[in-house]
Phi, psi and omega in degrees: 000148176297157178297151182292149177291151181287164174294140180296345180281346180284138174286174179304316169236131179235073181297343178298341176297339180252357182057087184305334178298341180269352175225144176233000181188164176227124179250121179266117179269097195248169167283153174294160177101011183304318187298335181259003182286151165290173179291094183270183177294335176300322177299310186293319180288318179297319179301318182286321175298321184292345175291345184237319187228154172296136184242140179234122175265111181278125180243108178280093191218359185267155172283160178302132178094344177286144181283139175299148184217135178244139179215152179295143171279110189293342184267347184227124178292144175067025179235133173248152170253121180253113178272125177233179181301144181297158179304146164293140177258005181222138179299333182297330182254008186300313184290318181299311178294318182298326176295318178293319176299320179299318178296320181293319180289320179298321179298321178295317180300316180296319182293333181261355182072027180274115183245341181231067183281150165263130177262126182243114201244133175234326195252103182300339176296342179264024184296328182295304178295330178299323181267330187282323185278140179292140179216150176289328177197157180233130178240126171265116180258107188265104175266346180222149171262092185295342180289345175267354179284155178266148170064030174266126182299146180298327180298325179284320177299329177297324176297313179299315181299315180296318180295321178295313186288340184248019174265154179286330181213137176240118179256126180248141183278353177200162176293332177297319177295320177303313181298317180297317180292320180296327181281342188238003177226173178272007186257151178226348188268066181266151176251128178263114173232101186289167169300145182236219180205158172271085188304313180300327182290318188268344188278356181238142175302146182229156178275126180298144178263329182264185182264005185300330181304333179296334181291336182237012183296323180295324177294319181293320179295329178278003179061032181284142176284134186243129174255135188234142168229130176231119181163190179293126178261096189212201188292348182279344181279148178264090183291332175296318178296315181295323176300318179299313182295316182294326179289322182282338186230072178295343179282346180264135172268125181260119185248124179241133178225138177143166178294141183254123177232102186256005189302318187259014178291143173289168180300319180293318177300319181295321177296317179296321179295315180297321177298320181299316183293339180277352182283139184288342181256024176233129178222144176249139183254356186077189181278125179261152173297145182305330181294340182268351183298317176302318180297320178300312182296322180289344175279347190247178188245333181208140176264143180233143176233078186271073183267160179292143178252007176260013178244103181305328181298330177276312184298318185275331191239350191289128173213075185296143178302323186296340182301307182278336174296316178294319180296321179295337178277005178089006179275136162292142186238130178245129184232150165290176189291112168225109190302322179300330179289344176293348176285345183234059184295336178292337184254332186224130174269112182262125183250159184242012179197160176302323180294318179293323177298315180299316180298316180294320180299320181297326188266352188252133175199143174305325187291329185250007184291139181284153177302324180295319179294320178297318181294320179297315179295319179298320180298316179296315183296322176297319183288338179258016176299142184298332177299320180289318177299322179295318177299319179296318178299317180301320179297320178290322184288325185305323182283351186250356178273126182270151175277349181288165180301147177304150187225153170291165176278187184272096183282336177294314176295327178299315180301317180292326185290325180273350182103125183298331179294321177291321180296312178296317180298320180292323175295318181298328179297341180280347182286155178274110182270354182288142179293150178285148177293151183291327182228160179294147179293154179294152182285081179218159179292138177206160181300127180298319187294341182289341181258002176267130181308141185303314181300325179284322181302323183292338181270352179283136181294159180300321181297321178292323178297320178293320181297322183257031185297323180234136180241123180261127180272000000 
């Protein structure tokens, strides 16, 4: 069933449900690459937090030794992007890198006067600063069930498991993620808040900002029915299925929009993709600005979600944001099998085979949709509006924020979770392995930082490095 509607006494944002005096900031522990992301759920949650509190998106993207840097996020008010050292790619260096990341984040908190931060967590590689720095509360926001991924090292899954088990609240984007986490961790008290939609944004026709409408204007003049997909065009799409649909329905124009990433495609996927681009009834528009997506959907007749069904991570856990965004735009939506979408049958038709997908595609169009079907989809989209999901989250969080001083996480359990051999090895890396000089240095001025071991020097703040630039003997 869709989530319950909020109480009418709640304002559009009701931060008083969390008592702002108990929080003074929100730090998002993210994967690198934020600047190139489409409007993900991180965007929607960060935007809503920023209406009340300063928000910081942590980006692990710097080389060793580069100074941390904070800059405003130009697209979202009251949001900063904080660049810190890139993730460790090996468990052996996890603690060493994590200590430097902790110092960079702590320096930002001190500079902004943030003493009661909420930590909002996505990236298990950032488990060290997530646990080491004091926080008023910690939320693990699970958009993926990494335990269903293939070829992920157990040492990394241990980080995810530890972060899940030691957070105050775990929010899962689907029931599939809940099942995966329950099967692989000691925790059971998960909250399901699915991906939603910005209903007011998508529910009204919009004027296009870009020049892309010219690419499909001839189809529109010919009154051709248009099927649309907008999102990442990558290894998750079933290009064989789309080829089948495009071959069977030359009367339908298939419109694809989004960034194209073909690096990890199999040889067969690449052949199917190349065949698809040669079809006269298939066109790609490239990446559109997020403001143009409502206009794109209102230009089309049916939304399609042709994802692969041989990937358990999609079938068991998939709930793409675009599903309800298209539905909120008045489109009937046809999807390949993603079990979480079966929770919203009024908004999305979920199929279990190429033939069923083909049958649904033939029968669905904005032009012929019944008023009852339109009303049912609209009702679901309103109930899954991000404002309502945010209110539900606030209610869950309010009971978990302590009035006591912010505290670090459990580092003893962290050491055990990654393996004591990795923990000891990472600590050992902090030692100065260079031999001592045979004689004392001559009594002359020399750079102070040159006598500080390199691993320790990297953890010293920039201000301390400037203060100790010269050491007089």
